[in-house]
N, C-alpha and C positions, 0 to 999 in steps of 0.2 A: 620147545628149545631142550635142546643139552649141553651148551657149551656154556661159559663162564661171561657175563652180562657188566659192565662195570658201567655206573651212572655217577655223573659227578653233577652239583650242583653250583660251583664257581665259588663256593665260601672259600674265605679263607684262610682255613686251617687245612683243608683235604689237600694241597701239593706240598703243602709246610708238612703237616707230617704222615703223609703215604697212606693214607686209606682213599676209600671213596665213600660216597654216599650211600650207595647201594650197590650192592653185586646179588644179581640174582643166575642161579644156577638150575636149571631146569625147572619145575613147578614152585621153587621154594625162591624169595626175596628179601632179604634181609637190609632194613636201612638203619646206619650208624645214629649216635646220638646227634641230635641237631637243633639247633641255637633258633635263636631269629640273629644272630650276629650279623653284622652288619660287612663291609669290606674291612671297616678298621679293626673289626673283632669283637666291638660293642655292641649291647642291644640296640635292635633299634625300636624298643617301648621302653624305657627305665622306669623301673617302677612297677610297672603293670604285668606281675605273672601271666594274668589271662590273656592278656593282649601276647603276650611273649608265646606262651602255649597255642594260640592261633595260627600265628607266623610261623614255629617250628611246626605245628600237623601241617599246614598248608605245603610247605616244604618236602614233608615226608608224602604227602600225595602224592605232588609233582613228578618226585621220585620213582614212585611206584608206577606212575603210568611211564613215564620216561623208558621202564623197566619191561613194560606190558601186562601191566598188573592194575587191578583197581582195589578201592576201599573195602569193597565184600570179599577181597581175597587177605584182609589181613585179620590173625588169630590169635596176635600178641601185640602189644604195647605196655612202654613201658616209662613213665617220669621221672625225674628226680626234678624235688625242687628244695632250695635252700631253706627259705622260711617257711616254719610249719603252719602259719596262718595262713597259705595258698592253700593248700591241700585241699580244699573243697572247691575253690574256684578253677585248678587247673583240671581238676578230674569230671568237674562240670565240661568243661572244653572237650574231653575224652567224650565223655556222651552226647555233644554237641558232634562231632566226626564218625564217629561208630555204635551211637547210640541202638539201631535198630541190629547192626552187626555183632555187639557185644564180643569184642573178645576179651583174651583172658589178658588181663592189667593189673600193674603192679604200679605203684606208685610210694618212693621214699624219699626219706627228707636224705639230703647231703650237705656236709660242711662247706662244700663251693663248689664252681663250676670255674672252666680254666680263665672266666674272666669275670671280675667282680661284681658288675653290671651285669651278670646273664641269671636269672632265676629259677631258668626253665630248662630242660632239657629231654627230648622227649626219641625214642628208638619204635620201632615196628617190625615186626614178619609176616610177611605173607606166604602164603601156600592155595595155589590154583586143584581144585578138587577135580 
């Protein structure tokens, strides 16, 4: 594939703010910041950072598959959390999803996300070899 492919998850913010869940160009795919926000923009797992991370990574994996990529193609993940105490549990979810792949990963504590109920946002980048 050499063209630009856009993937939408139908999430509440994509159309409103003019972005795609993922963009694939050639052998690379970038998945935008992803939360577990439901159609109303709030967390589907309020207060549970690990559950939010699992749900967000499931959306990421689905977007990758929709673009023709697999988890084995992921080379980088980024995780943003709002509560420092959630670092270990969110990083563990990254390990559940990408343990054998071991992409370059970053976890950052931020002041907040787009809705106060959201505790975790994740991104991924993939490249086919």
